[in-house]
N, C-alpha and C positions, 0 to 999 in steps of 0.2 A: 665782235668788236663793237657793234651797235649796242648790244646789251651793256657793255662796259661804259660806253659814252652816255647811256641813259642817266648815269649818276651826275652828269654835267648838264642836264637839261636846264634850259633857261627860257625866259620869255623872249619873243622877238624884240628888236630895238623899238623904242617908242615911236620913232619916225615912221617905221615900216607898218606898225599897227595902226597909226593914225593916217597913213597915206590915203589921199582921196584921188582916185584916177579920173574923176570928172573935172578936176581943176587943171585944164591944159594951158597953163599960163607960163610965161617966161620965168617968172619967179618960182613956180613949182619945179620947173626943170632945173633951175640953178640950185635950189635947195635940196633937190633929190640927190645930186651927185655929192654935194657937201655933206649931207646927212649920212649917205652911204659910207663915205670915207671916215666918218667919225663913229661908226657903229662899234658896239661893245666887243664883238667877236668877229674878226675877219679871218677867212681862210684863203690863203694865197697859193695859187697853182701856176708855177712857171712852166712853160712848154706844154700847155694844157691840151692843145687841140680841141676836140669837142668831147672829151672824156667826162661824162657826168657822174661817174661812180663816187668820187669824193663828196660831191654835193649830196648824193643820196645817203652816204654814210653819216655825215655830220648833221644833215637836216632830219633824217628819220629818227634820230635820237634826240632831236630838238637841242643839240649842243651848240649849233651855229645856224644862222639864217642868212648870212651875207658872204658872198664868194667872189673872189677876184681872180679871173682867168686871164693869162697872158701868153700869147704865142705869135711870133712874127712870120709864121708860114701858113697860118690858117686864115683864109680870106674872109672878108666881111660877108660876102655872098654865101659862103659855106655855113658860117655861123647863123645867119638869118634863116637859111633853108632848114637847118637843124632845129632852130627855135620854133619855126612855124610848123614843123611836122607834128602830127597828132597821133600818138604822143611822141615826145622827143626821146630818142631811141629807147624803145620799150623792152628792156632786158632786166631780169632779176639782178639784185645788187651783187650777187656772187658771179655774174657773168659779164659785167661791163658797166654800161652807163644807164641812165634812165631818169626822166622827169615825168614818168607816168603819173597821171592824176593831177597835173598842173597845166594851167594855160596862162597866156600873157595877160597881165593886168594893165601894164603900161610899158612903153619902150621909148627911150630917149637916146639920141645920138649927139655926140659932142665933137667939136674940133679938138685935136690932141692938145693944143696949147691951153685949152680950158681946164684940162685935168693935169697935164704934165708940162708946165711952162719950162723955159730954159732954167737950168740950175747948175750949181757948182757940184761936180761929182764928188762922191766920197772916196774915189780912187785917186791915188797920187798921179802926177803927170807921167811918171815912168810906167805905172800900171795901166793908165789909159792908152799910152802908146803901144804897149804890149798887146792890149786888148784889140786895138785897131788892126794891128798886124795879124793877129789870130783870125779875126773876122774876115779880113781881106784874103788871107791864104785859103781859108775854108770856103768862104761864100762868094769870093770874087768870080769864079767861073760859073756860078749858079745864082747870081744876084737876082735874077728874074723870079726866083722862088720866094724872095722876101716881099711880103705884101705891102700895099699902101696902108699907112697907119689909119686906124679907126678906133672909135670908142663907142661902145654900146652899153647902156644900162637897161637891164631887163628886170621887171618886177613881175613875179608870178603869183597867182592865187590858186589855192587848192580847189579842185573840182568838187561839186556836190557829190555826195556818195562816198567820199573818202574822209576818214576820220583822223584823229591825232596819231594813231599808230602808224599811219602812212607817212605823216610828216606835218609840219606846222601849216597854218593857214596861208602864210605868205613867205616867199623867199625873194632875195634880190641877188642878181649877178651883174658884176661889172666885167666886161670882156674887152680886152685891149689887144689890138693888132700891132704890137711893138716888141722891142727887145725886152725880155724879162729882167735882165740885169738893170737896165735903165729904169724900168718901172719900180723895182724894189728899192733902188738907190733913191729915187726921187720921192716916192710915196711913203717910205718907211724910215729912211736914214737922214734925209735932208729937210725935215719938216717937223711939225709938232708930233709928239709921240702918238702913234696909232695903236689900236688894240689888236695886234696880230695874235690870234688864238692858235692857229695851226698852219702848217705849210705842207704841201705835197711835193715829195721828191721822187722824180722819175728821170732816169738817164737813158731812155731809149732813143731820143733825138733823131732817129731816122737819117743820120748823116748830115743833119743841119745844125748841130749843136757845137758851137766853137769852144764852149767851156762847160764843165760838168756841174750839175747842181748838187749831187751827192759828194761824198768824200772818197777820193781816189788817191791814196798815199803813194801808190806805186807808179802813177802816171805822170807825175810832175805837172799836173794841171793846176793853173792858178786858182781855180774854184772861187770865182769872183763873188758868187752869191753868198757862200759861207764866209768868205773874207769880210764882206760888208756887214753881214749879220753879227759877226763877232766883234768887229771894229766898233760898231755903233750899239752893240748889245740889244739888237732886235731879234731876240731868241724866243720863239713862240713856246707855249706850253706843250703843244703836241706836234708830232711829225708823222704824216702818213707816208711810209717809206716803201718803195717798190724794189724788190730784190733784182739782181742780175746786172750784167755788163760791168762786173767788178766793183759796183758801188758799195760803199759802206755808209752807215749812218754818220751824221756829224758827231764829232767828239762832244761829250756832255749829254748825250741822249741814250736812253736804254729802252729795250723792247718792253712793253707792258704785257707781262705774262698772262694776266687775266683776260686780255683782249684777243680773241681768236683771229688769226690772219684771214684775209679775204682774197679769193682768187681773182686775178686780172690777166686775161690773155695768157693763160697757162703758167703764170708766175704768181708769186704771193706778195701781198701788201701787208705790212705790219704797222701797228700803232706803236709809236715811240713817245716817251715823255721826257721832258727835260729833267735832268738829275737835280735833286734838291741841293 
């Protein structure tokens, strides 16, 4: 898979190449989040937990440098403990996650309203009501598992001794502790067009997922993520798709036969590309 993505190698966004970690000003912090969201190639991972494998896949190939992780059950404290670990889970790419060879260059935290202010949802009133009921029915008894919202922007620099084959000199991750449907709706559907390069689709949910991210035609699931993506034509070039739990790829995407699948927790992940 990484070999295939090597053909999509590109330079890091200019803002990331020019970023100066010694400038710890309010203006630098404000421009960092704005610049991140305007990056040329964003990879979006709803329900991400602390799974670093997609970052490894797209960054080792230099196909993408900016990653947006969203999960409403992963606490800020857990994210920070993982980011501060040396290295952040050190596993080969075919066994899970890993930011081996990188360290924090800068870290900013923001209030949620600085990144996702109030907005008019792209879902209809009926769809919003249905969604509220689904969330209440599933999450009501375990609402304590939903974390307090947080926003972390982490900029990583490659350690000395690691070269371009390991990955680019710099990476940037925006990590949100909120509902992934809200994040996708606000950041990609209700704003200026953003450059969504790839999306990661996993439906393991661990019992905390009130709607599916993949396509489940037999489940009568509303599939809000897919619905919004198609309604607003926010359809990335690539999809990193995890098999299992009855999930199917979104219509309009096909497996890239030249890209070998990668193992993830005894399941396979496939690279899909939007049909021409």
